[in-house]
TINUBA-874142 format. One record per residue (C-alpha): residue in three letters; x negated, y negated, z negated. Coordinates in Angstrom, 1 decimal, m for minus. Example, Ala and Ser with C-alpha at 12.3 -4.5 7.8 and 13.67 -1.06 7.14 Angstrom:
2
code,xx,yy,zz
ALA,m12.3,4.5,m7.8
SER,m13.7,1.1,m7.1
***
This chain:
538
code,xx,yy,zz
MET,39.7,m10.9,m120.8
ILE,38.9,m14.1,m118.9
GLU,35.3,m14.2,m120.1
ASP,34.5,m10.9,m118.5
LEU,34.5,m12.8,m115.2
ILE,31.2,m14.5,m116.2
PRO,28.3,m12.1,m117.0
ILE,25.8,m12.9,m119.7
SER,22.2,m11.9,m119.3
VAL,20.5,m13.8,m122.1
THR,19.7,m12.2,m125.5
GLU,19.1,m15.5,m127.3
ILE,21.5,m18.3,m126.8
ASN,22.5,m21.6,m128.5
PRO,26.0,m21.8,m130.0
VAL,27.5,m24.1,m127.4
ASP,26.5,m21.9,m124.5
TYR,27.4,m18.8,m126.4
TYR,31.0,m20.1,m126.9
ASN,31.3,m21.3,m123.3
GLN,30.4,m17.9,m122.0
LYS,31.9,m15.6,m124.5
HIS,35.1,m17.3,m125.8
ILE,36.9,m18.8,m122.8
GLN,40.0,m16.8,m123.8
GLU,39.9,m18.3,m127.3
ALA,39.7,m21.8,m125.9
PHE,42.7,m21.0,m123.7
GLU,44.7,m19.8,m126.7
ILE,43.7,m22.9,m128.7
MET,45.3,m25.1,m126.0
LEU,48.5,m23.0,m126.1
LYS,49.0,m24.0,m129.8
VAL,49.3,m27.7,m128.9
LYS,52.9,m28.8,m129.1
GLY,54.8,m29.1,m125.8
VAL,52.4,m26.8,m123.9
LYS,52.9,m23.5,m122.2
ALA,50.8,m21.7,m119.7
VAL,50.7,m18.8,m117.3
SER,47.8,m17.0,m115.6
ILE,48.0,m16.6,m111.8
ASP,45.2,m14.6,m110.2
ALA,42.0,m15.9,m111.8
LEU,43.4,m19.3,m112.4
THR,44.8,m20.6,m115.7
VAL,47.7,m23.0,m115.0
TYR,48.9,m25.4,m117.7
VAL,52.3,m27.0,m117.2
ASN,54.7,m29.3,m119.0
LYS,57.9,m27.7,m120.2
GLY,60.3,m27.4,m117.3
ASP,57.6,m28.0,m114.6
ASN,56.8,m24.4,m113.9
GLU,55.3,m25.1,m110.5
LYS,52.8,m27.9,m111.4
ARG,49.2,m26.6,m111.6
MET,47.8,m29.2,m114.0
ILE,44.7,m27.6,m115.5
VAL,42.9,m24.7,m113.7
LEU,39.9,m22.5,m114.6
GLU,36.9,m23.0,m112.3
ASN,33.5,m21.4,m112.9
GLY,34.2,m21.0,m116.6
ASN,35.4,m24.6,m117.2
PHE,38.8,m26.2,m117.4
VAL,39.4,m28.7,m114.6
VAL,42.2,m31.3,m115.1
LYS,44.2,m31.8,m111.9
MET,47.2,m33.8,m113.2
LYS,48.5,m35.6,m116.2
ASN,49.4,m33.1,m118.9
ALA,50.8,m32.6,m122.4
LEU,47.2,m32.2,m123.8
ASN,46.4,m35.7,m122.8
LEU,43.2,m34.5,m121.1
GLU,41.7,m36.9,m118.6
VAL,42.5,m36.2,m114.9
ASP,39.6,m35.1,m112.7
LYS,37.5,m34.4,m115.7
VAL,35.9,m31.0,m116.5
TYR,36.1,m29.6,m120.0
SER,34.0,m26.7,m121.2
PRO,35.5,m24.1,m123.6
PHE,33.4,m25.6,m126.4
MET,34.7,m29.1,m125.7
ILE,38.2,m27.7,m126.1
LEU,37.3,m26.0,m129.3
GLN,35.7,m29.2,m130.7
LYS,38.6,m31.5,m129.6
PHE,41.7,m29.4,m130.7
LYS,40.5,m27.2,m133.5
PHE,38.0,m29.4,m135.2
LYS,39.3,m32.9,m134.4
ASP,36.2,m33.9,m132.3
SER,33.7,m32.8,m135.0
PHE,30.7,m31.3,m133.1
MET,29.0,m30.1,m136.3
HIS,32.1,m28.3,m137.6
ALA,32.6,m26.6,m134.2
LYS,28.9,m25.7,m133.9
SER,29.0,m24.3,m137.5
TYR,32.1,m22.2,m136.7
VAL,30.5,m20.6,m133.7
GLU,27.1,m20.0,m135.4
ASN,28.6,m18.4,m138.5
ASP,32.0,m17.0,m137.7
LEU,31.4,m15.8,m134.1
MET,27.6,m15.3,m133.8
HIS,27.5,m14.2,m137.5
ASN,24.4,m16.2,m138.2
GLU,23.7,m16.8,m141.9
TYR,24.2,m20.2,m143.4
PRO,20.8,m21.8,m144.3
PHE,22.1,m22.7,m147.8
VAL,21.8,m21.3,m151.3
ARG,23.1,m22.4,m154.6
ILE,20.7,m22.3,m157.5
GLY,22.5,m22.8,m160.7
THR,24.9,m25.7,m159.9
LYS,22.8,m27.3,m157.1
TYR,22.8,m26.6,m153.4
PHE,19.6,m26.2,m151.3
LYS,18.9,m25.8,m147.6
THR,16.2,m23.5,m146.2
ILE,14.3,m25.5,m143.6
SER,11.7,m24.0,m141.3
LYS,8.8,m26.0,m139.9
ILE,5.9,m25.1,m137.7
ASP,2.7,m26.6,m139.1
ARG,m0.3,m27.9,m137.2
TYR,m1.8,m24.4,m137.2
GLY,1.3,m22.8,m135.6
ILE,2.3,m21.2,m138.9
ASN,6.0,m21.1,m139.8
ARG,6.5,m22.6,m143.2
THR,9.8,m22.5,m145.0
GLU,10.8,m25.2,m147.5
LEU,13.7,m25.3,m149.9
VAL,15.2,m28.8,m149.9
TYR,17.9,m30.2,m152.1
TRP,21.1,m30.7,m150.1
ASP,24.1,m32.7,m151.3
LYS,27.4,m30.7,m151.5
LEU,29.4,m33.5,m149.8
THR,27.0,m33.5,m146.9
ILE,27.5,m29.7,m146.4
ALA,31.3,m30.3,m146.5
GLU,31.0,m32.9,m143.8
ASP,28.9,m30.7,m141.5
TYR,30.5,m27.3,m142.1
PRO,34.0,m25.8,m142.6
LYS,35.2,m25.3,m146.1
SER,34.7,m21.6,m145.8
VAL,30.9,m22.1,m146.0
PHE,31.1,m22.4,m149.8
GLU,32.6,m18.9,m150.0
VAL,29.7,m17.2,m148.3
ILE,26.7,m19.2,m149.6
GLN,24.5,m17.0,m151.7
LYS,24.5,m18.0,m155.4
TYR,21.6,m17.5,m157.8
ASP,21.2,m18.1,m161.5
ASP,17.8,m20.0,m161.5
PHE,14.4,m20.3,m159.8
THR,11.5,m17.9,m160.5
ILE,8.2,m17.1,m158.8
ASN,6.8,m13.6,m158.1
PRO,3.7,m13.8,m155.9
ASP,3.2,m10.8,m153.7
ASN,1.5,m10.8,m150.3
LYS,2.2,m7.2,m149.5
SER,5.8,m6.5,m150.7
HIS,7.8,m9.7,m150.9
SER,11.1,m9.8,m152.7
PRO,13.3,m12.9,m152.1
VAL,15.4,m12.3,m155.2
ILE,14.3,m11.2,m158.7
ASN,17.1,m10.4,m161.2
ASN,19.4,m12.8,m159.3
ASN,16.8,m15.5,m159.5
TYR,15.6,m17.1,m156.3
ASN,11.9,m16.3,m155.6
LEU,10.0,m19.5,m154.6
TYR,7.0,m17.5,m153.3
SER,7.1,m17.4,m149.5
PRO,6.6,m14.2,m147.5
PHE,3.0,m13.6,m146.3
GLU,2.9,m14.5,m142.5
HIS,0.1,m12.3,m141.2
GLU,m0.1,m8.6,m140.2
ILE,m3.1,m6.3,m140.8
CYS,m4.7,m4.8,m137.7
SER,m4.6,m1.0,m137.3
GLU,m7.6,1.2,m138.2
GLU,m8.3,2.0,m134.6
ASN,m8.4,m1.6,m133.6
TYR,m10.7,m2.7,m136.4
ASP,m14.2,m3.9,m135.7
GLU,m16.2,m6.0,m138.2
LEU,m17.6,m8.0,m135.3
ASN,m14.1,m9.2,m134.7
TRP,m14.1,m11.5,m137.7
TYR,m17.4,m13.1,m137.0
TRP,m16.3,m16.7,m137.6
ILE,m14.6,m15.9,m140.9
LYS,m17.7,m14.1,m142.1
THR,m19.9,m17.0,m140.9
LEU,m17.7,m19.5,m142.8
ILE,m17.7,m17.4,m146.0
GLU,m21.5,m17.0,m145.8
HIS,m21.9,m20.8,m145.4
ILE,m19.6,m21.7,m148.3
PHE,m20.8,m19.1,m150.8
GLY,m24.4,m18.7,m149.8
ASP,m26.3,m16.3,m152.1
GLN,m23.0,m15.7,m153.9
TYR,m21.4,m14.2,m150.7
GLU,m20.2,m11.0,m152.4
LEU,m18.5,m13.1,m155.2
GLY,m16.9,m15.1,m152.4
ILE,m15.5,m12.0,m150.8
THR,m14.2,m10.9,m154.3
TYR,m12.6,m14.3,m154.7
LEU,m10.7,m14.0,m151.4
LYS,m9.6,m10.4,m152.1
VAL,m8.2,m11.6,m155.4
LEU,m6.2,m14.3,m153.6
TYR,m4.8,m11.7,m151.2
ASP,m4.4,m8.6,m153.4
LEU,m3.8,m10.2,m156.8
PRO,m2.0,m13.5,m156.4
LYS,m0.9,m13.5,m160.0
GLN,m4.5,m13.2,m161.3
SER,m6.2,m16.3,m162.8
LEU,m9.4,m17.6,m161.2
PRO,m12.0,m20.3,m162.0
ILE,m11.7,m23.7,m160.6
LEU,m13.7,m23.5,m157.3
VAL,m15.5,m26.8,m156.7
LEU,m17.2,m27.5,m153.3
ILE,m19.4,m30.5,m153.5
SER,m21.7,m32.3,m151.0
GLU,m22.7,m35.9,m150.5
GLU,m23.2,m35.1,m146.8
ARG,m20.5,m35.1,m144.2
SER,m19.6,m32.3,m141.8
THR,m20.5,m29.5,m144.3
GLY,m17.5,m27.2,m143.7
LYS,m15.6,m27.9,m147.0
THR,m12.5,m29.0,m145.2
THR,m12.7,m26.1,m142.7
PHE,m12.7,m23.7,m145.6
VAL,m9.6,m25.3,m147.1
ASP,m8.0,m25.3,m143.6
PHE,m8.7,m21.6,m143.3
LEU,m7.0,m20.8,m146.6
ASN,m4.1,m23.0,m145.5
ILE,m3.7,m20.9,m142.3
LEU,m4.1,m17.7,m144.3
PHE,m1.7,m18.4,m147.1
GLY,0.8,m20.7,m145.4
ALA,3.6,m22.1,m147.5
ASN,2.1,m20.7,m150.7
MET,m0.8,m23.2,m150.5
VAL,m0.6,m27.0,m150.8
LEU,m3.1,m29.9,m150.4
ILE,m2.6,m32.7,m152.8
ASN,m4.2,m36.0,m154.0
PRO,m5.9,m36.3,m157.4
GLN,m3.2,m38.7,m158.4
ASP,m0.6,m36.0,m158.0
ILE,m2.1,m34.1,m161.0
THR,m1.0,m36.7,m163.4
ASN,2.2,m37.7,m161.6
GLN,5.4,m37.0,m163.7
PHE,6.8,m35.1,m160.7
ASN,5.0,m31.9,m160.2
GLY,7.4,m30.2,m157.8
SER,4.9,m30.5,m154.9
TYR,2.5,m28.0,m156.4
ALA,4.2,m26.2,m159.3
ASP,5.3,m23.3,m157.2
LYS,2.1,m23.0,m155.1
ASN,m0.4,m20.2,m155.5
ILE,m3.3,m22.2,m154.2
ILE,m3.7,m25.9,m154.9
ALA,m6.4,m27.7,m153.0
ILE,m7.5,m31.3,m154.0
GLU,m9.7,m32.9,m151.4
GLU,m12.2,m35.8,m151.8
SER,m11.6,m35.7,m155.5
ARG,m12.9,m37.6,m158.5
PHE,m11.1,m37.2,m161.9
GLU,m12.1,m40.2,m164.0
SER,m9.5,m40.3,m166.8
VAL,m9.4,m38.0,m169.8
GLN,m5.8,m37.3,m169.0
SER,m6.4,m36.0,m165.5
THR,m9.5,m34.0,m166.6
GLU,m7.6,m32.2,m169.4
LYS,m4.6,m31.6,m167.1
LEU,m6.9,m30.0,m164.6
LYS,m8.5,m27.7,m167.1
ASN,m5.1,m26.7,m168.5
LEU,m3.7,m25.8,m165.1
ALA,m6.6,m23.3,m164.6
THR,m5.3,m21.1,m167.4
GLN,m1.6,m22.2,m167.7
LYS,0.9,m19.4,m167.9
GLU,4.2,m21.3,m167.6
ILE,5.0,m24.7,m166.0
LEU,8.0,m27.0,m166.5
VAL,8.9,m28.1,m162.9
ASN,9.9,m31.7,m162.7
SER,11.3,m32.6,m159.2
LYS,13.5,m35.6,m158.1
ASN,17.3,m35.0,m158.2
ILE,16.9,m31.6,m159.8
ARG,17.0,m30.6,m163.5
GLN,13.8,m29.5,m165.0
TYR,13.3,m25.7,m165.0
SER,10.5,m23.4,m166.2
ILE,8.8,m20.8,m164.0
PRO,5.6,m18.7,m164.4
PHE,2.6,m20.6,m163.1
TYR,m0.1,m18.8,m161.0
GLY,m1.8,m21.8,m159.3
LYS,m5.5,m21.4,m158.4
LEU,m7.4,m24.7,m158.1
ILE,m9.9,m25.7,m155.3
ILE,m11.6,m29.1,m155.4
THR,m13.7,m30.6,m152.7
SER,m15.7,m33.8,m153.5
ASN,m18.5,m36.0,m152.0
ASP,m19.6,m36.8,m155.6
GLU,m22.0,m34.1,m156.6
THR,m22.4,m35.1,m160.2
LYS,m19.3,m36.9,m161.4
PHE,m16.3,m35.3,m159.6
SER,m15.0,m34.7,m163.1
SER,m16.1,m34.6,m166.7
VAL,m17.3,m31.1,m167.6
GLU,m18.3,m30.4,m171.2
SER,m21.2,m28.1,m172.0
PRO,m19.2,m25.1,m173.3
GLU,m16.8,m25.2,m170.3
ILE,m16.7,m22.0,m168.2
ARG,m13.7,m22.6,m166.1
TYR,m15.6,m24.2,m163.2
TRP,m17.4,m22.6,m160.3
VAL,m19.4,m25.4,m158.6
ARG,m21.1,m24.9,m155.3
LYS,m23.1,m27.4,m153.3
ILE,m22.4,m26.9,m149.6
PRO,m25.2,m27.5,m147.1
SER,m24.7,m29.4,m143.9
LEU,m23.8,m27.4,m140.8
GLN,m26.6,m26.6,m138.4
GLY,m26.5,m25.5,m134.8
LYS,m23.9,m26.0,m132.1
ALA,m20.5,m27.0,m133.4
ASN,m17.5,m24.7,m132.7
HIS,m14.7,m27.2,m131.9
ASN,m12.2,m24.3,m131.7
ILE,m13.1,m22.9,m135.1
LEU,m9.6,m23.0,m136.6
LYS,m8.1,m21.1,m133.6
ASP,m10.9,m18.5,m133.9
LEU,m10.3,m18.2,m137.7
LYS,m6.6,m17.7,m137.2
ARG,m7.1,m15.1,m134.4
GLU,m9.5,m13.1,m136.7
ILE,m7.2,m12.9,m139.7
PRO,m5.7,m9.4,m139.0
GLN,m9.2,m8.0,m138.7
PHE,m10.3,m9.7,m141.9
LEU,m7.2,m8.5,m143.8
TYR,m8.1,m4.9,m142.8
TYR,m11.6,m5.4,m144.3
LEU,m10.2,m6.9,m147.6
ASN,m7.7,m4.0,m147.8
SER,m10.5,m1.4,m147.4
LEU,m12.6,m2.8,m150.3
PRO,m12.4,m1.1,m153.8
ASN,m9.9,m2.5,m156.3
ILE,m11.0,m5.6,m158.2
ASP,m12.2,m5.0,m161.8
THR,m10.4,m7.6,m163.9
SER,m11.6,m6.3,m167.3
LYS,m14.8,m8.4,m167.5
SER,m13.0,m11.7,m167.8
ARG,m9.5,m13.0,m167.6
MET,m10.7,m15.1,m164.7
VAL,m12.3,m12.0,m163.0
PHE,m15.8,m13.5,m163.1
ASP,m17.8,m13.9,m166.2
ALA,m19.6,m17.2,m167.0
ALA,m23.1,m15.9,m166.0
GLU,m21.9,m14.8,m162.5
ILE,m20.7,m18.2,m161.4
LYS,m23.2,m20.3,m163.3
THR,m25.0,m22.6,m160.9
LYS,m27.6,m25.4,m161.2
GLU,m25.0,m27.7,m159.7
LEU,m22.6,m27.0,m162.6
GLU,m25.4,m27.7,m165.2
THR,m26.1,m31.0,m163.4
VAL,m22.5,m32.0,m163.7
LYS,m22.4,m31.1,m167.3
LYS,m25.4,m33.2,m168.1
GLU,m23.9,m36.2,m166.2
SER,m20.7,m35.7,m168.1
ARG,m22.2,m36.5,m171.4
THR,m21.4,m39.7,m173.1
GLY,m23.7,m42.7,m172.8
LEU,m24.6,m42.4,m176.5
CYS,m25.7,m38.8,m176.0
LYS,m28.0,m39.8,m173.2
ASP,m29.4,m42.7,m175.2
LEU,m30.0,m40.5,m178.2
GLU,m31.9,m38.0,m176.1
ILE,m34.2,m40.7,m174.9
HIS,m34.8,m42.3,m178.3
LEU,m35.3,m38.9,m180.1
ASN,m37.6,m37.7,m177.3
ASP,m39.8,m40.8,m177.5
PHE,m39.8,m40.6,m181.3
ALA,m40.8,m36.9,m181.3
LEU,m43.6,m37.6,m178.8
GLU,m45.0,m40.3,m181.1
ASN,m45.0,m38.0,m184.1
THR,m46.4,m34.7,m182.9
SER,m47.6,m33.7,m186.4
VAL,m44.1,m33.4,m187.7
LYS,m42.4,m30.0,m187.1
GLU,m38.9,m31.2,m187.3
PHE,m36.9,m34.3,m188.1
LYS,m34.1,m34.7,m190.6
PHE,m31.5,m37.5,m190.6
ILE,m27.9,m38.4,m190.9
ALA,m25.9,m40.7,m188.6
LYS,m26.6,m43.8,m190.7
HIS,m30.4,m43.4,m190.3
ILE,m30.0,m43.1,m186.5
LYS,m27.9,m46.3,m186.5
GLU,m30.4,m48.2,m188.6
ARG,m33.4,m47.0,m186.6
PHE,m32.3,m47.2,m183.0
PHE,m29.1,m49.2,m182.7
THR,m29.3,m52.1,m185.2
ARG,m28.9,m54.7,m182.5
THR,m25.7,m53.3,m180.9
GLU,m22.2,m52.8,m182.1
LYS,m21.5,m50.5,m179.2
TYR,m22.1,m47.3,m181.3
GLU,m20.5,m47.0,m184.7
ILE,m21.8,m44.5,m187.3
ASN,m18.7,m42.3,m186.9
PHE,m19.3,m42.1,m183.1
ILE,m23.0,m41.3,m183.6
ASN,m22.1,m38.5,m186.1
LYS,m19.6,m37.0,m183.7
THR,m22.1,m37.0,m180.9
LEU,m24.9,m35.5,m182.9
ARG,m22.5,m32.7,m184.0
ASN,m20.4,m32.1,m180.8
GLU,m22.6,m33.0,m177.9
LEU,m26.2,m32.5,m179.1
LYS,m25.0,m29.7,m181.3
LEU,m27.7,m30.2,m183.8
GLU,m28.1,m27.7,m186.7
ILE,m26.8,m29.1,m190.0
GLY,m29.0,m28.3,m193.1
LYS,m27.9,m27.5,m196.6
MET,m27.8,m30.1,m199.3
GLN,m31.4,m31.2,m200.0
ARG,m33.8,m34.0,m200.5
PHE,m35.6,m35.1,m197.3
VAL,m37.5,m37.9,m195.6
PRO,m35.3,m39.6,m192.9
LEU,m36.9,m39.5,m189.5
GLU,m40.3,m38.5,m190.9
GLU,m43.3,m40.0,m189.1
ASN,m47.0,m39.0,m188.9
ASN,m48.7,m39.4,m192.3
SER,m45.5,m40.6,m194.1
VAL,m45.9,m38.6,m197.2
HIS,m45.4,m41.6,m199.5
ILE,m41.9,m42.5,m198.1
SER,m39.1,m42.0,m200.5
LYS,m36.8,m39.0,m200.0
VAL,m32.9,m39.2,m200.0
SER,m30.3,m36.6,m200.7
GLY,m27.8,m35.2,m198.3
THR,m26.9,m32.6,m195.6
PRO,m29.1,m33.7,m192.7
PHE,m29.0,m32.9,m189.0
ILE,m32.2,m31.0,m188.1
PHE,m33.9,m31.9,m184.9
PRO,m36.8,m29.6,m183.9
ASN,m39.9,m31.3,m182.4
LYS,m40.7,m29.7,m179.1
TYR,m44.0,m31.7,m179.0
TYR,m45.2,m30.3,m182.4
ASN,m49.0,m30.0,m182.5
LEU,m49.2,m31.2,m178.9
LYS,m52.6,m32.8,m178.2
ILE,m52.3,m35.8,m175.9
GLU,m55.7,m36.7,m174.5
ASP,m55.0,m39.5,m172.1
GLU,m52.2,m41.6,m170.6
LYS,m51.8,m39.2,m167.6
GLN,m51.1,m36.2,m169.8
GLN,m48.7,m38.3,m172.0
SER,m46.8,m39.4,m168.9
THR,m46.4,m35.7,m167.8
ALA,m45.2,m34.8,m171.3
ILE,m42.6,m37.5,m171.2
THR,m41.4,m36.5,m167.7
GLU,m41.0,m32.8,m168.7
GLY,m39.3,m33.6,m171.9
VAL,m36.7,m36.3,m170.9
SER,m33.8,m33.9,m171.4
TYR,m33.2,m31.7,m174.4
GLU,m31.5,m28.5,m173.5
ALA,m28.7,m27.5,m175.9
GLU,m30.3,m24.2,m176.8
ILE,m33.4,m26.1,m178.2
LEU,m31.4,m28.7,m180.0
GLY,m29.3,m26.3,m182.1
LYS,m26.6,m23.7,m182.1
ASN,m24.9,m23.9,m178.8
LYS,m22.2,m21.2,m178.6
GLU,m20.1,m20.9,m175.5
ASN,m16.4,m20.4,m175.8
SER,m15.3,m17.0,m174.6
PHE,m12.0,m16.1,m173.0
***
């Protein structure tokens, strides 16, 4: 064979060079098929001649290329050098570089086509190297006509075809296809170090970061990360990292998870949560939302629903809607420590941590160090006991992840009326310390405290007393509305009143200083004092 004259020493080669070095003979035979051409081989030279001109050496082979010496039936330009690939492109594929390249890659080099068909739509698998040096694969919609323009028709015969999308998260044993459905979960990119190479000191920076983010809840933080790695299908609470200060390490923690979980994690904006197109995050296992504040009821409810959602209807541009299991874990970072979102009192889906500012000398190569330490950290996670998921469907029970920051957010999330009621009732109770408890209905509150404003209607007051203050409701009875000191002669009314216990009952206030202290200590009524406050349980 002619190509045996040119040795190949490379193991990885692009399709053009591959053809030029390995398929000279094929290029020679392609030229033979052109009408009016015949050829003979003399010594190591290939001689092309017109019919009847057996002695004219018009095109010869020199150093693996075809060199044109004279005018010829192929209409190749005299004194020009043509590589075998140029011959292939010109005569077999009518000057289409993409078709020629595709032919070499797939028919000769036996590379797989980067396309799949899901249902009736075609998609291309694209690989990108991210800022951390991690390879991320992305499935992108690709028009069938575009594929036909770039590749030979035979491409459609070999493209893999699947019935639909699905997602099956597994960081240890990835399966690309589940029951002929294309698995949208990407393979885990990192390897675990061997036992003989493991040393706990070799994941120093990862441990330092976890200690900084989770503080006195360090062990819970380790459990959280083990769940992400071992049990990617398991639900977890919404992790919220807050701090008004800058340079606290919140973003570094998110970046670390991004490096660790690669294409199975995404960073989005708060607006993406309520966007009609959710394809950017619907198939992700970890969804991080940085510098967030969710002000609308719609976005807050969507956020809470995502934390426990089992299925999601994926809505992407140019693709029909389809349903897949949803395993997304939410992480929120915010500079707003009290109002990143509205959190109701019974809510147990949030794990809120205030992150302190970083102290000491900065490590400007922290991300490189974190990436380098991942194999050691994975070995450590792998060596830990299996996670107990029986306590809660979110692994952690409410008491474990309860923090003072969460309670602060809950208080700030109350309505303006709730806060106003607390102030008015607190002041009223302090002025009437001889009354053990106060009874009233919403109408009495309106008439006593809000006669000059139309801002709060009776129905709204009633709802707030019941749902936010969670006051106990008495049986049908006769009672004195908002009874005051020495008000025995006031007429009673009938009804089922709210009952408000007086925390200042029998309190002796001797001077203004003590009164001021009492007011300060009693500004906020805790729900357990005000009535029956039962938490929801999962």
